[in-house]
N, C-alpha and C positions, 0 to 999 in steps of 0.2 A: 898323963890320966886322960883316958880317952872319955869323951861325953858322948851322950846318947842323942844330942840334938842334931838337927841338919844345918847348922851354920845359919849366919845371918841372912843372906838370902833365902835360903831354904825355908828359914822359920817365917819371912816376910810373903813368901809364896804360899805356904800351907795356911796361914791367916787369911788371905786374900781368897784362895779356893775355899777355905772352910766356911768364910762369911757367905760365899755363894751357895754353897751346900746347906749352910743353915737356913737360908732365906727359901731356898727349894722346899727343904723337909718341913719347914714353919708353915709354907704356903700349903702343902699337901695336906697338913694336920689341921689347917683352918686358924692357926694362931696368929693373931698381928701383934706384933710388939713394935711399938712406936717410940720415938724418942730416942737420945743417945743412950740411954741405958738398954732399950730394947734392942738397939744395934748391935751393942757389944755383948749382949746375951746370946743374940742369934749368932754371931759371929763365934763366940767360944763354942756353943753347941756345935756349930758345924766344924770346927778345927778338931774339936774332941772327936767327933765321928770320923773325919777323915784320918786322923791320927790313929784309931782304932784299926781302920781299914789297912792302913800302910802298914801297921805292926803285923796284922794278920798274914800279909802279903809277903813282908821280909823273912817271917818266921817258916814259911813255905818252901 
């Protein structure tokens, strides 16, 4: 059964790059998320954005 993920290393890279993207997007919007929970939310939003873009590129 084939999964839809990117493997362990790919998921780690997606998470790290997503955190950077999330920080950039939150900075553009003027949103300041502090603390551990804020960092987790920022990274999650960034990873969601990145996965959305990768999904669009893979479909093309």
